[in-house]
LOLO-752250 format. One line per 2 residues: number of its first residue (from 1); their letters; for each residue x, y, z of C-alpha. Coordinates in Angstrom, 2 decimals. Layout:
N
NUM	A	X/Y/Z; ...;
// end
This chain:
412
1	MD	0.06/0.19/-0.04; 1.39/3.50/-0.95;
3	KA	-1.42/5.81/-1.42; -1.79/9.53/-1.15;
5	YD	-4.89/11.46/0.18; -5.65/15.09/0.65;
7	YL	-7.17/14.29/4.17; -6.60/11.17/6.16;
9	IA	-8.59/10.49/9.28; -7.79/7.86/11.98;
11	GG	-10.82/6.66/13.51; -14.16/5.19/12.06;
13	GI	-16.38/6.10/14.76; -19.14/8.54/14.58;
15	IG	-16.64/11.66/14.80; -14.36/10.30/12.02;
17	LT	-17.57/9.41/9.82; -19.05/12.69/9.99;
19	IA	-15.89/14.83/9.61; -15.30/12.78/6.39;
21	RE	-18.67/13.61/5.49; -18.35/17.29/5.99;
23	LK	-15.04/17.43/4.29; -16.73/15.69/1.14;
25	LR	-19.71/17.79/1.03; -17.45/20.76/0.94;
27	YP	-14.82/19.45/-1.21; -16.30/16.75/-3.36;
29	HL	-12.97/16.69/-5.65; -10.71/15.72/-2.84;
31	QI	-9.15/12.42/-1.95; -10.49/11.65/1.73;
33	GI	-9.53/8.28/3.39; -10.30/6.66/6.87;
35	LE	-8.16/4.49/8.98; -9.96/1.96/10.91;
37	KE	-8.11/-0.69/12.87; -11.15/-2.75/13.24;
39	SG	-12.94/-4.85/10.23; -15.92/-2.30/10.39;
41	IA	-17.15/0.91/11.58; -18.34/1.78/14.97;
43	YH	-16.78/-1.18/17.00; -16.00/1.01/20.13;
45	SS	-17.65/3.89/21.81; -19.90/4.97/18.86;
47	GR	-21.63/1.55/18.61; -21.77/0.90/22.40;
49	NS	-23.39/4.10/23.66; -26.96/4.47/24.94;
51	GV	-28.47/5.76/21.42; -30.03/8.91/23.15;
53	LH	-30.28/12.14/21.48; -29.87/14.42/23.97;
55	AG	-31.39/17.97/23.97; -28.70/20.01/25.49;
57	FY	-29.91/21.43/28.72; -27.04/20.04/31.18;
59	YT	-24.55/22.01/30.06; -23.65/25.97/30.77;
61	ED	-24.45/28.46/28.07; -20.82/29.35/27.57;
63	SL	-19.81/26.04/26.51; -19.55/24.70/22.87;
65	KA	-21.17/21.37/24.26; -24.24/23.30/24.81;
67	RF	-24.49/24.72/21.59; -23.34/21.53/19.71;
69	TR	-25.99/19.30/21.49; -28.90/21.32/20.67;
71	EG	-27.84/21.81/17.09; -26.76/18.09/16.86;
73	NQ	-30.01/16.92/18.23; -31.98/18.85/15.60;
75	KM	-29.70/17.70/12.74; -29.46/14.16/13.74;
77	TA	-33.08/13.75/14.39; -33.63/15.29/10.72;
79	YC	-31.02/12.90/9.29; -32.91/9.72/10.77;
81	LH	-35.92/10.90/9.54; -34.71/11.71/6.08;
83	KG	-32.84/8.50/5.82; -35.81/6.31/7.13;
85	LK	-33.68/5.19/10.28; -35.07/4.05/13.59;
87	IN	-36.24/6.85/16.04; -37.96/6.71/19.00;
89	QC	-39.33/10.22/19.95; -40.64/9.45/23.37;
91	GK	-38.90/12.28/25.30; -37.39/12.57/28.64;
93	LV	-38.44/12.94/32.19; -36.04/14.43/34.82;
95	VA	-37.34/13.38/38.22; -36.47/14.45/41.81;
97	TS	-36.57/12.71/45.19; -36.13/15.45/47.40;
99	EE	-36.30/19.26/48.01; -32.64/19.60/47.33;
101	EV	-33.01/17.60/43.88; -35.97/19.92/42.94;
103	RG	-33.33/23.01/43.21; -31.18/20.72/40.88;
105	LE	-34.00/20.68/38.49; -34.74/24.54/38.57;
107	EL	-30.88/25.02/37.84; -31.29/22.56/34.73;
109	KR	-34.40/24.56/33.69; -32.30/27.79/33.92;
111	RG	-29.53/26.09/31.79; -32.21/24.87/29.24;
113	DR	-33.64/28.26/28.82; -30.29/29.97/28.36;
115	NG	-29.59/27.39/25.63; -32.72/27.72/23.88;
117	VE	-33.74/24.11/24.68; -37.50/23.35/25.34;
119	LQ	-38.30/22.22/28.78; -41.73/21.81/30.34;
121	WM	-42.61/21.78/34.01; -44.65/18.84/35.02;
123	TE	-46.58/17.95/38.16; -46.30/14.25/39.28;
125	EQ	-49.72/13.81/38.13; -48.79/15.38/34.58;
127	AS	-45.56/13.33/34.62; -47.78/10.22/34.78;
129	QI	-49.67/11.03/31.83; -46.48/10.76/29.82;
131	DP	-45.51/7.70/31.90; -47.70/6.20/34.31;
133	SV	-44.46/4.40/36.11; -42.81/7.60/36.89;
135	KT	-42.26/8.93/40.35; -41.02/12.15/41.55;
137	YK	-41.04/14.54/44.27; -43.27/17.44/43.79;
139	KA	-42.38/18.17/40.20; -40.38/16.85/37.15;
141	LY	-38.84/18.31/33.91; -39.99/17.09/30.62;
143	SP	-37.48/17.34/27.41; -39.82/16.43/24.52;
145	ST	-37.02/16.84/21.84; -34.98/13.74/23.64;
147	ST	-35.15/10.69/21.54; -33.31/7.34/21.03;
149	VD	-31.67/5.87/17.95; -29.70/2.84/16.81;
151	PV	-26.13/4.50/17.09; -24.86/1.55/14.64;
153	EV	-27.71/1.87/12.15; -26.78/5.69/12.02;
155	CN	-22.86/5.03/11.66; -23.81/2.57/8.91;
157	AI	-25.79/5.02/7.05; -23.11/7.77/7.31;
159	YQ	-20.59/4.95/6.12; -22.83/4.03/3.02;
161	EI	-23.38/7.68/2.16; -19.52/8.81/2.39;
163	VS	-18.36/5.73/0.33; -20.91/6.66/-2.41;
165	LG	-19.37/10.05/-2.24; -15.93/8.63/-2.78;
167	VE	-14.45/8.37/0.59; -12.05/5.19/1.02;
169	VL	-12.34/3.56/4.43; -9.38/1.30/4.93;
171	FE	-10.42/-1.64/7.24; -8.04/-3.47/9.48;
173	TA	-5.55/-0.66/9.08; -3.96/0.68/12.08;
175	YK	-2.08/3.84/12.82; 1.43/2.83/13.79;
177	GK	3.35/6.15/13.51; 4.62/8.97/11.17;
179	EN	7.44/10.12/9.17; 7.09/13.81/8.08;
181	TT	3.76/13.67/6.03; 3.74/9.81/5.52;
183	IL	1.56/7.78/7.95; 2.68/4.30/8.93;
185	TN	0.27/1.43/9.33; 0.15/-2.19/9.77;
187	NG	-0.72/-2.27/5.99; 2.28/-0.23/4.60;
189	KL	2.77/3.74/4.11; -0.02/6.30/3.40;
191	RC	0.85/9.77/2.22; -1.34/12.61/3.29;
193	HY	-1.50/16.47/2.85; -3.43/16.67/6.10;
195	FI	-4.01/14.30/9.04; -6.81/14.34/11.27;
197	NA	-6.83/12.23/14.56; -10.27/11.16/15.66;
199	AG	-9.20/7.97/17.36; -11.44/7.99/20.33;
201	LY	-9.62/5.87/22.96; -6.36/6.36/21.41;
203	AD	-6.38/10.03/20.33; -4.14/11.12/23.14;
205	RI	-1.42/8.56/21.98; -1.54/9.53/18.28;
207	AK	-1.65/13.16/19.16; 2.01/12.82/20.96;
209	DF	3.33/11.70/17.69; 2.69/15.13/16.59;
211	NY	3.70/16.94/19.65; 0.29/17.53/20.98;
213	GD	-1.99/16.38/23.85; 1.09/16.85/26.19;
215	DY	-1.05/17.91/29.17; -3.60/15.41/28.89;
217	TI	-4.16/11.53/28.87; -7.28/9.35/28.52;
219	IP	-8.85/7.61/31.67; -11.35/4.86/30.47;
221	FK	-14.57/4.41/32.29; -16.50/1.06/31.46;
223	GI	-20.43/1.68/31.19; -22.92/-1.07/31.43;
225	YL	-26.61/-1.43/30.99; -28.95/-3.99/32.41;
227	KY	-32.16/-5.11/30.11; -35.58/-5.09/31.48;
229	AK	-36.77/-8.64/30.09; -40.37/-8.74/31.59;
231	NK	-41.73/-6.75/28.82; -41.50/-3.38/27.11;
233	ED	-44.60/-1.62/28.64; -43.51/-0.98/32.41;
235	VE	-41.67/2.30/31.23; -42.78/4.33/28.31;
237	TN	-40.10/7.22/28.04; -36.47/7.94/29.24;
239	IY	-36.48/8.60/32.79; -33.40/10.23/34.50;
241	PV	-32.22/11.38/38.03; -31.14/14.90/38.68;
243	PN	-27.40/14.52/38.08; -24.52/15.78/40.01;
245	LA	-23.25/18.72/37.84; -19.79/18.59/39.37;
247	NP	-19.06/15.49/37.33; -19.54/14.29/33.77;
249	FL	-21.80/11.37/34.57; -25.54/11.54/34.50;
251	GV	-26.24/8.65/37.00; -28.12/5.35/36.58;
253	HF	-31.45/6.20/34.51; -34.23/4.50/32.44;
255	TK	-33.79/4.27/28.71; -36.33/3.40/26.31;
257	TV	-34.53/2.11/22.95; -35.81/2.28/19.33;
259	DG	-37.38/-1.07/19.44; -39.10/-0.27/22.93;
261	TI	-36.70/-2.19/24.98; -36.33/-0.88/28.66;
263	KI	-32.76/-0.78/30.03; -31.08/0.87/33.31;
265	GP	-27.62/2.16/33.39; -24.95/3.03/32.73;
267	TA	-22.25/2.42/35.26; -18.95/4.72/35.18;
269	IP	-16.61/2.05/36.52; -12.76/3.12/36.46;
271	AL	-11.51/0.46/33.83; -7.77/-0.58/33.81;
273	WR	-7.09/-0.64/30.13; -8.68/1.19/27.34;
275	EN	-10.63/-1.68/25.87; -11.33/-3.35/29.20;
277	YR	-14.61/-4.61/27.82; -14.65/-8.41/29.38;
279	GL	-12.21/-10.20/31.65; -8.71/-10.04/30.08;
281	EN	-9.75/-9.38/26.71; -7.43/-6.89/24.63;
283	FK	-5.18/-6.60/27.87; -2.05/-4.31/27.31;
285	LK	0.36/-4.41/30.08; 1.75/-0.83/29.43;
287	EF	-1.70/0.43/29.28; -2.63/-1.24/32.75;
289	FS	0.39/0.24/34.45; -0.13/3.85/32.97;
291	IL	-3.90/3.87/33.86; -3.39/2.43/37.20;
293	YY	-0.86/4.98/37.93; -2.96/7.93/37.25;
295	EA	-6.11/6.13/38.87; -3.93/5.69/42.24;
297	KL	-3.14/9.65/41.85; -6.86/10.41/41.71;
299	FI	-7.37/8.05/44.54; -4.83/9.42/46.71;
301	TN	-5.67/12.99/45.88; -9.21/12.58/45.85;
303	SF	-9.62/14.78/42.89; -13.27/15.36/41.89;
305	NF	-14.19/13.10/45.00; -12.62/10.25/42.86;
307	RR	-12.92/7.61/45.91; -16.61/8.09/46.38;
309	LA	-16.97/7.82/42.73; -14.85/4.55/42.47;
311	FE	-16.47/2.96/45.53; -20.04/3.67/44.28;
313	EI	-19.29/2.59/40.85; -17.61/-0.66/41.91;
315	KK	-20.58/-1.35/43.99; -22.77/-1.48/40.93;
317	YY	-21.21/-4.92/39.85; -23.81/-6.19/42.64;
319	RP	-26.86/-6.69/40.58; -29.38/-6.05/43.31;
321	GF	-27.69/-2.94/44.34; -27.61/-1.70/40.70;
323	IN	-31.35/-2.31/40.39; -32.09/-0.58/43.47;
325	LS	-30.45/2.54/42.34; -33.44/2.81/39.64;
327	LN	-36.37/2.18/42.01; -36.66/5.78/43.26;
329	MV	-37.76/6.90/39.97; -40.37/4.46/39.08;
331	KN	-43.57/2.92/40.70; -44.31/-0.21/38.88;
333	ID	-41.25/-2.16/37.92; -40.50/-5.95/38.89;
335	QR	-37.18/-6.08/40.45; -37.05/-9.67/39.32;
337	GF	-38.02/-8.70/35.83; -34.38/-7.76/34.64;
339	GQ	-32.51/-9.94/32.31; -29.17/-9.64/30.87;
341	FA	-26.59/-7.05/30.65; -26.08/-5.39/27.24;
343	RP	-22.49/-5.51/25.90; -20.32/-2.94/27.64;
345	GI	-18.93/0.31/26.35; -15.82/2.33/27.15;
347	RA	-16.04/5.92/27.60; -12.76/7.83/26.59;
349	QL	-12.36/10.61/29.46; -9.98/13.02/28.94;
351	LN	-7.77/13.94/32.16; -5.70/16.75/32.51;
353	KK	-2.40/15.30/33.91; -1.47/18.79/35.80;
355	TL	-4.80/19.76/37.31; -6.06/16.04/37.95;
357	EL	-9.33/17.19/36.74; -11.62/15.47/34.19;
359	VS	-12.14/17.67/31.17; -15.68/18.30/30.41;
361	DF	-15.66/20.04/27.22; -14.34/19.28/23.59;
363	VL	-10.76/19.64/23.12; -9.05/20.34/19.80;
365	EG	-5.09/20.65/19.28; -3.69/21.29/15.82;
367	DE	-1.88/23.38/13.29; -1.63/23.39/9.53;
369	QS	-0.80/19.98/8.70; -2.74/18.10/11.42;
371	MH	-5.89/18.22/13.87; -6.38/16.27/16.86;
373	VL	-9.68/15.52/18.46; -8.61/14.80/21.95;
375	NA	-11.98/15.15/23.63; -15.21/14.21/21.70;
377	VS	-16.95/14.03/25.05; -20.33/12.82/26.06;
379	PG	-22.91/13.39/24.38; -20.30/13.28/21.45;
381	FT	-22.60/11.21/19.32; -25.59/13.66/19.60;
383	CS	-22.95/16.38/18.85; -21.42/14.80/15.89;
385	FP	-22.71/16.67/12.86; -22.28/20.21/14.15;
387	FA	-18.78/19.37/15.80; -17.62/17.89/12.57;
389	SY	-18.52/21.03/10.81; -16.62/22.95/13.60;
391	VV	-13.52/20.82/13.35; -13.51/21.47/9.53;
393	DE	-13.95/25.21/10.17; -11.02/25.19/12.36;
395	IE	-8.87/23.22/10.01; -9.54/25.80/7.40;
397	KK	-8.39/28.35/9.46; -4.97/27.02/10.38;
399	KQ	-4.44/25.81/6.72; -4.79/29.55/5.89;
401	MP	-2.29/30.68/8.42; 0.94/32.36/6.84;
403	DS	2.93/31.45/9.81; 3.88/27.82/9.35;
405	NH	4.91/27.68/13.15; 1.42/28.70/14.29;
407	QL	-0.26/26.17/16.36; -3.90/25.87/17.62;
409	KM	-4.25/24.54/21.07; -7.73/25.19/22.77;
411	EV	-10.04/23.77/25.04; -13.70/24.48/23.78;
// end
């Protein structure tokens, strides 16, 4: 293999696919390639997420995540409807269990209003008209624009679209390094005018070959959902608790999938290597020691209450305890009605090595030769269309810079 591309993208997940699509729509004549180490697309985070299209009311108004989530929800919904993809537009209820959590709901409503996201106050009686099973303290928030999709189906649709436009996807082709403008892979060398790193769990590793990402490392968190096997009727919409806005995880909640299946989750269990899905599968000793080192530092310093988070999450391996976390949100659920765990996913959470803080917004670093998506943080799937457009905008700006030493480093 010795091919040349105008743009070469590492990563065949939702971010890599949508960036390729955006580039091809803007520049139909350019040669665009995607490196994907697996035999198909969306093998990791993009194909293992909840499938929820979030509305955008969790985030502060000054964050791009707020804007991208709102716009992304609209664009992904329109895309699914246009392509005839499965979508369950059942909405979402956020419920409270105490007076303190009602104040949390009020903060979410303020954020939703500032972000231009529709949210409706509901009494418990009104919420019960949307879902008879829901239980809340005094009132709840209803998000009518929240829905669920099949993430693998969406990724496959985008893949089929970009291939039809002329994008070349190189499967079982892993990034191995670089020599100037030549990218080394397990299948030979590739030349490119511009390189885009959208490698998810390994984005920080690749970025370091280009002298980026020095302040960061990926800390993986394992997310697991438990399916409700008794029926598909006991819960009719997505039901979420009031989150702890000090960390990026939304807590155990009910998800109503595109086919009506009910599931609870996810966990946010600290993983010990980047693809730590089951047992010793994909075990890498170097990753194990590196991640253990940073998790030990987080545990010792207790940054962002990591100790409490770790203990609480590990307890979710105990099935009855995991189920109990969901019971405060519903009236009519059979604790014995839960079946099998869904296949686990790994969340690529960026850690600032200097401050020992989890980075809660998108992070790009790059220049006129390469761009690195270091943090396509949740809800990255929902944000993917507008975020891809933003990435290409930033690439265009950098390529026009007359100073070849100019570098873009930003946390957005």
